N, CA, C and O atoms as a printed pandas DataFrame, in Angstrom:
     atom_number atom_name residue_name chain_id  residue_number  x_coord  y_coord  z_coord
0              1         N          MET        A               1   11.259  -57.689   21.105
1              2        CA          MET        A               1   12.215  -58.491   20.383
2              3         C          MET        A               1   11.510  -59.206   19.243
3              4         O          MET        A               1   10.392  -59.698   19.398
4              5         N          LYS        A               2   12.172  -59.255   18.106
5              6        CA          LYS        A               2   11.626  -59.955   16.957
6              7         C          LYS        A               2   11.816  -61.450   17.138
7              8         O          LYS        A               2   12.667  -61.889   17.912
8              9         N          HIS        A               3   11.020  -62.224   16.422
9             10        CA          HIS        A               3   11.169  -63.670   16.451
10            11         C          HIS        A               3   11.963  -64.104   15.236
11            12         O          HIS        A               3   11.857  -63.509   14.164
12            13         N          SER        A               4   12.757  -65.141   15.414
13            14        CA          SER        A               4   13.542  -65.667   14.303
14            15         C          SER        A               4   12.623  -66.284   13.264
15            16         O          SER        A               4   11.718  -67.048   13.598
16            17         N          SER        A               5   12.859  -65.948   11.995
17            18        CA          SER        A               5   12.075  -66.558   10.921
18            19         C          SER        A               5   12.770  -67.792   10.368
19            20         O          SER        A               5   12.241  -68.467    9.485
20            21         N          ILE        A               6   13.954  -68.083   10.888
21            22        CA          ILE        A               6   14.703  -69.271   10.480
22            23         C          ILE        A               6   14.261  -70.414   11.386
23            24         O          ILE        A               6   14.343  -70.311   12.610
24            25         N          GLN        A               7   13.798  -71.491   10.788
25            26        CA          GLN        A               7   13.263  -72.592   11.575
26            27         C          GLN        A               7   14.274  -73.706   11.841
27            28         O          GLN        A               7   14.162  -74.416   12.840
28            29         N          SER        A               8   15.258  -73.863   10.957
29            30        CA          SER        A               8   16.243  -74.914   11.173
30            31         C          SER        A               8   17.574  -74.525   10.530
31            32         O          SER        A               8   17.648  -73.625    9.694
32            33         N          TYR        A               9   18.605  -75.224   10.945
33            34        CA          TYR        A               9   19.942  -75.013   10.412
34            35         C          TYR        A               9   19.950  -75.189    8.900
35            36         O          TYR        A               9   20.661  -74.472    8.196
36            37         N          ALA        A              10   19.179  -76.121    8.405
37            38        CA          ALA        A              10   19.127  -76.407    6.966
38            39         C          ALA        A              10   18.543  -75.237    6.175
39            40         O          ALA        A              10   18.784  -75.128    4.973
40            41         N          ASP        A              11   17.789  -74.373    6.822
41            42        CA          ASP        A              11   17.192  -73.213    6.142
42            43         C          ASP        A              11   18.228  -72.152    5.780
43            44         O          ASP        A              11   17.972  -71.301    4.928
44            45         N          LEU        A              12   19.387  -72.198    6.416
45            46        CA          LEU        A              12   20.394  -71.172    6.178
46            47         C          LEU        A              12   21.210  -71.479    4.920
47            48         O          LEU        A              12   21.554  -72.634    4.668
48            49         N          PRO        A              13   21.519  -70.444    4.129
49            50        CA          PRO        A              13   22.415  -70.643    2.980
50            51         C          PRO        A              13   23.863  -70.761    3.461
51            52         O          PRO        A              13   24.136  -70.587    4.649
52            53         N          LEU        A              14   24.780  -71.052    2.557
53            54        CA          LEU        A              14   26.184  -71.207    2.935
54            55         C          LEU        A              14   26.777  -69.933    3.512
55            56         O          LEU        A              14   27.630  -69.995    4.398
56            57         N          PHE        A              15   26.336  -68.770    3.017
57            58        CA          PHE        A              15   26.812  -67.482    3.512
58            59         C          PHE        A              15   25.622  -66.627    3.898
59            60         O          PHE        A              15   24.631  -66.577    3.169
60            61         N          LEU        A              16   25.706  -65.955    5.034
61            62        CA          LEU        A              16   24.627  -65.104    5.524
62            63         C          LEU        A              16   25.020  -63.643    5.384
63            64         O          LEU        A              16   26.142  -63.257    5.711
64            65         N          ASN        A              17   24.095  -62.839    4.897
65            66        CA          ASN        A              17   24.294  -61.395    4.871
66            67         C          ASN        A              17   23.636  -60.799    6.124
67            68         O          ASN        A              17   23.115  -61.539    6.958
68            69         N          ALA        A              18   23.658  -59.496    6.257
69            70        CA          ALA        A              18   23.114  -58.848    7.451
70            71         C          ALA        A              18   21.632  -59.151    7.638
71            72         O          ALA        A              18   21.176  -59.342    8.765
72            73         N          LYS        A              19   20.887  -59.196    6.557
73            74        CA          LYS        A              19   19.450  -59.479    6.659
74            75         C          LYS        A              19   19.210  -60.878    7.228
75            76         O          LYS        A              19   18.342  -61.066    8.081
76            77         N          LEU        A              20   19.975  -61.848    6.757
77            78        CA          LEU        A              20   19.816  -63.213    7.249
78            79         C          LEU        A              20   20.318  -63.368    8.678
79            80         O          LEU        A              20   19.738  -64.122    9.459
80            81         N          VAL        A              21   21.386  -62.664    9.026
81            82        CA          VAL        A              21   21.866  -62.683   10.411
82            83         C          VAL        A              21   20.768  -62.128   11.319
83            84         O          VAL        A              21   20.493  -62.690   12.379
84            85         N          ALA        A              22   20.146  -61.033   10.906
85            86        CA          ALA        A              22   19.060  -60.438   11.688
86            87         C          ALA        A              22   17.901  -61.415   11.842
87            88         O          ALA        A              22   17.357  -61.559   12.937
88            89         N          GLN        A              23   17.520  -62.083   10.764
89            90        CA          GLN        A              23   16.425  -63.045   10.826
90            91         C          GLN        A              23   16.768  -64.220   11.732
91            92         O          GLN        A              23   15.934  -64.660   12.523
92            93         N          ALA        A              24   17.986  -64.728   11.620
93            94        CA          ALA        A              24   18.395  -65.883   12.429
94            95         C          ALA        A              24   18.431  -65.538   13.918
95            96         O          ALA        A              24   18.042  -66.351   14.756
96            97         N          LEU        A              25   18.896  -64.333   14.243
97            98        CA          LEU        A              25   19.003  -63.922   15.638
98            99         C          LEU        A              25   17.706  -63.325   16.180
99           100         O          LEU        A              25   17.551  -63.183   17.393
100          101         N          GLY        A              26   16.783  -62.979   15.303
101          102        CA          GLY        A              26   15.535  -62.363   15.740
102          103         C          GLY        A              26   15.731  -60.933   16.209
103          104         O          GLY        A              26   15.100  -60.491   17.169
104          105         N          VAL        A              27   16.621  -60.206   15.515
105          106        CA          VAL        A              27   16.915  -58.809   15.863
106          107         C          VAL        A              27   16.715  -57.931   14.630
107          108         O          VAL        A              27   16.480  -58.432   13.530
108          109         N          SER        A              28   16.809  -56.623   14.827
109          110        CA          SER        A              28   16.689  -55.698   13.705
110          111         C          SER        A              28   17.941  -55.768   12.842
111          112         O          SER        A              28   18.985  -56.254   13.277
112          113         N          ILE        A              29   17.822  -55.281   11.626
113          114        CA          ILE        A              29   18.978  -55.289   10.723
114          115         C          ILE        A              29   20.081  -54.367   11.235
115          116         O          ILE        A              29   21.262  -54.646   11.029
116          117         N          SER        A              30   19.711  -53.277   11.897
117          118        CA          SER        A              30   20.746  -52.386   12.445
118          119         C          SER        A              30   21.515  -53.088   13.566
119          120         O          SER        A              30   22.725  -52.901   13.689
120          121         N          THR        A              31   20.843  -53.879   14.371
121          122        CA          THR        A              31   21.526  -54.653   15.405
122          123         C          THR        A              31   22.422  -55.705   14.770
123          124         O          THR        A              31   23.525  -55.954   15.257
124          125         N          ALA        A              32   21.964  -56.323   13.692
125          126        CA          ALA        A              32   22.781  -57.314   12.981
126          127         C          ALA        A              32   24.068  -56.659   12.469
127          128         O          ALA        A              32   25.143  -57.249   12.574
128          129         N          TYR        A              33   23.967  -55.457   11.921
129          130        CA          TYR        A              33   25.164  -54.754   11.455
130          131         C          TYR        A              33   26.116  -54.461   12.620
131          132         O          TYR        A              33   27.333  -54.578   12.472
132          133         N          GLU        A              34   25.569  -54.083   13.765
133          134        CA          GLU        A              34   26.414  -53.834   14.932
134          135         C          GLU        A              34   27.173  -55.097   15.321
135          136         O          GLU        A              34   28.373  -55.045   15.590
136          137         N          VAL        A              35   26.480  -56.224   15.349
137          138        CA          VAL        A              35   27.107  -57.507   15.687
138          139         C          VAL        A              35   28.174  -57.855   14.660
139          140         O          VAL        A              35   29.257  -58.315   15.021
140          141         N          MET        A              36   27.878  -57.641   13.389
141          142        CA          MET        A              36   28.806  -58.002   12.324
142          143         C          MET        A              36   30.071  -57.142   12.335
143          144         O          MET        A              36   31.085  -57.526   11.752
144          145         N          HIS        A              37   30.018  -55.993   12.987
145          146        CA          HIS        A              37   31.196  -55.134   13.093
146          147         C          HIS        A              37   32.028  -55.435   14.338
147          148         O          HIS        A              37   33.098  -54.853   14.517
148          149         N          GLU        A              38   31.558  -56.328   15.195
149          150        CA          GLU        A              38   32.320  -56.713   16.377
150          151         C          GLU        A              38   33.548  -57.504   15.946
151          152         O          GLU        A              38   33.445  -58.340   15.048
152          153         N          PRO        A              39   34.709  -57.268   16.559
153          154        CA          PRO        A              39   35.932  -57.978   16.175
154          155         C          PRO        A              39   35.829  -59.499   16.329
155          156         O          PRO        A              39   36.471  -60.238   15.582
156          157         N          SER        A              40   35.035  -59.970   17.282
157          158        CA          SER        A              40   34.933  -61.416   17.518
158          159         C          SER        A              40   33.955  -62.113   16.570
159          160         O          SER        A              40   33.867  -63.341   16.574
160          161         N          PHE        A              41   33.221  -61.349   15.761
161          162        CA          PHE        A              41   32.250  -61.957   14.843
162          163         C          PHE        A              41   32.969  -62.361   13.557
163          164         O          PHE        A              41   33.740  -61.571   13.011
164          165         N          PRO        A              42   32.729  -63.573   13.068
165          166        CA          PRO        A              42   33.490  -64.116   11.922
166          167         C          PRO        A              42   33.049  -63.587   10.554
167          168         O          PRO        A              42   32.601  -64.353    9.700
168          169         N          THR        A              43   33.177  -62.305   10.360
169          170        CA          THR        A              43   32.758  -61.676    9.111
170          171         C          THR        A              43   33.805  -61.859    8.019
171          172         O          THR        A              43   35.008  -61.765    8.266
172          173         N          LEU        A              44   33.330  -62.116    6.827
173          174        CA          LEU        A              44   34.178  -62.211    5.641
174          175         C          LEU        A              44   33.790  -61.053    4.739
175          176         O          LEU        A              44   32.614  -60.877    4.420
176          177         N          ARG        A              45   34.764  -60.270    4.331
177          178        CA          ARG        A              45   34.478  -59.145    3.428
178          179         C          ARG        A              45   34.694  -59.584    1.990
179          180         O          ARG        A              45   35.736  -60.134    1.632
180          181         N          VAL        A              46   33.676  -59.323    1.173
181          182        CA          VAL        A              46   33.733  -59.603   -0.259
182          183         C          VAL        A              46   33.465  -58.268   -0.942
183          184         O          VAL        A              46   32.316  -57.859   -1.112
184          185         N          GLY        A              47   34.547  -57.597   -1.329
185          186        CA          GLY        A              47   34.406  -56.229   -1.823
186          187         C          GLY        A              47   33.915  -55.357   -0.682
187          188         O          GLY        A              47   34.544  -55.292    0.373
188          189         N          SER        A              48   32.803  -54.694   -0.891
189          190        CA          SER        A              48   32.227  -53.858    0.167
190          191         C          SER        A              48   31.168  -54.601    0.979
191          192         O          SER        A              48   30.637  -54.063    1.950
192          193         N          ARG        A              49   30.866  -55.829    0.586
193          194        CA          ARG        A              49   29.853  -56.625    1.298
194          195         C          ARG        A              49   30.470  -57.369    2.467
195          196         O          ARG        A              49   31.644  -57.739    2.449
196          197         N          MET        A              50   29.653  -57.575    3.474
197          198        CA          MET        A              50   30.044  -58.391    4.617
198          199         C          MET        A              50   29.121  -59.599    4.662
199          200         O          MET        A              50   27.898  -59.464    4.632
200          201         N          VAL        A              51   29.722  -60.782    4.734
201          202        CA          VAL        A              51   28.953  -62.015    4.868
202          203         C          VAL        A              51   29.629  -62.871    5.931
203          204         O          VAL        A              51   30.771  -62.619    6.314
204          205         N          VAL        A              52   28.921  -63.872    6.396
205          206        CA          VAL        A              52   29.491  -64.793    7.362
206          207         C          VAL        A              52   29.167  -66.216    6.909
207          208         O          VAL        A              52   28.016  -66.515    6.588
208          209         N          PRO        A              53   30.170  -67.095    6.879
209          210        CA          PRO        A              53   29.907  -68.489    6.530
210          211         C          PRO        A              53   28.976  -69.137    7.569
211          212         O          PRO        A              53   29.103  -68.890    8.769
212          213         N          LYS        A              54   28.062  -69.949    7.100
213          214        CA          LYS        A              54   27.074  -70.583    7.973
214          215         C          LYS        A              54   27.747  -71.325    9.127
215          216         O          LYS        A              54   27.333  -71.179   10.277
216          217         N          GLU        A              55   28.774  -72.115    8.835
217          218        CA          GLU        A              55   29.459  -72.890    9.872
218          219         C          GLU        A              55   30.059  -71.971   10.942
219          220         O          GLU        A              55   29.964  -72.259   12.135
220          221         N          LYS        A              56   30.675  -70.868   10.512
221          222        CA          LYS        A              56   31.293  -69.928   11.460
222          223         C          LYS        A              56   30.227  -69.213   12.287
223          224         O          LYS        A              56   30.434  -68.943   13.470
224          225         N          PHE        A              57   29.086  -68.906   11.667
225          226        CA          PHE        A              57   27.984  -68.267   12.386
226          227         C          PHE        A              57   27.479  -69.186   13.493
227          228         O          PHE        A              57   27.255  -68.743   14.619
228          229         N          MET        A              58   27.301  -70.462   13.171
229          230        CA          MET        A              58   26.802  -71.411   14.165
230          231         C          MET        A              58   27.823  -71.594   15.295
231          232         O          MET        A              58   27.446  -71.699   16.462
232          233         N          GLN        A              59   29.093  -71.632   14.952
233          234        CA          GLN        A              59   30.147  -71.756   15.960
234          235         C          GLN        A              59   30.143  -70.526   16.866
235          236         O          GLN        A              59   30.247  -70.655   18.086
236          237         N          TRP        A              60   30.023  -69.336   16.278
237          238        CA          TRP        A              60   29.970  -68.098   17.052
238          239         C          TRP        A              60   28.776  -68.116   18.006
239          240         O          TRP        A              60   28.906  -67.746   19.173
240          241         N          ALA        A              61   27.617  -68.546   17.512
241          242        CA          ALA        A              61   26.410  -68.590   18.348
242          243         C          ALA        A              61   26.603  -69.543   19.521
243          244         O          ALA        A              61   26.186  -69.239   20.639
244          245         N          GLU        A              62   27.224  -70.683   19.281
245          246        CA          GLU        A              62   27.509  -71.643   20.352
246          247         C          GLU        A              62   28.432  -71.029   21.399
247          248         O          GLU        A              62   28.210  -71.177   22.601
248          249         N          GLU        A              63   29.460  -70.344   20.933
249          250        CA          GLU        A              63   30.405  -69.714   21.853
250          251         C          GLU        A              63   29.728  -68.636   22.697
251          252         O          GLU        A              63   30.012  -68.505   23.887
252          253         N          GLN        A              64   28.835  -67.868   22.081
253          254        CA          GLN        A              64   28.143  -66.798   22.790
254          255         C          GLN        A              64   27.194  -67.342   23.847
255          256         O          GLN        A              64   26.956  -66.697   24.868
256          257         N          SER        A              65   26.655  -68.532   23.598
257          258        CA          SER        A              65   25.714  -69.115   24.559
258          259         C          SER        A              65   26.408  -69.974   25.611
259          260         O          SER        A              65   25.756  -70.571   26.467
260          261         N          GLY        A              66   27.741  -70.031   25.536
261          262        CA          GLY        A              66   28.484  -70.811   26.514
262          263         C          GLY        A              66   28.555  -72.287   26.174
263          264         O          GLY        A              66   28.963  -73.092   27.012
264          265         N          GLY        A              67   28.162  -72.665   24.944
265          266        CA          GLY        A              67   28.146  -74.062   24.547
266          267         C          GLY        A              67   29.497  -74.625   24.202
267          268         O          GLY        A              67   29.735  -75.817   24.398
268          269         N          VAL        A              68   30.403  -73.791   23.686
269          270        CA          VAL        A              68   31.730  -74.255   23.292
270          271         C          VAL        A              68   32.749  -73.419   24.044
271          272         O          VAL        A              68   32.618  -72.197   24.120
272          273         N          LYS        A              69   33.750  -74.058   24.592
273          274        CA          LYS        A              69   34.773  -73.320   25.342
274          275         C          LYS        A              69   36.109  -73.498   24.707
275          276         O          LYS        A              69   37.101  -72.953   25.193
């Protein structure tokens, strides 16, 4: 497993692309794309690009870890 290169919430930009999702989760970019294609993942499509708002990403991560019900 890769290690996250993101050290704090403040390090994240307002919108994350697949590369940043992979870095934040400590996974490969192909795994990040798989996650981003899941119906429950808060992806925003901008043309052909997929991004996720930082706030929605953090909320999703909390939900996945059982932190928010």
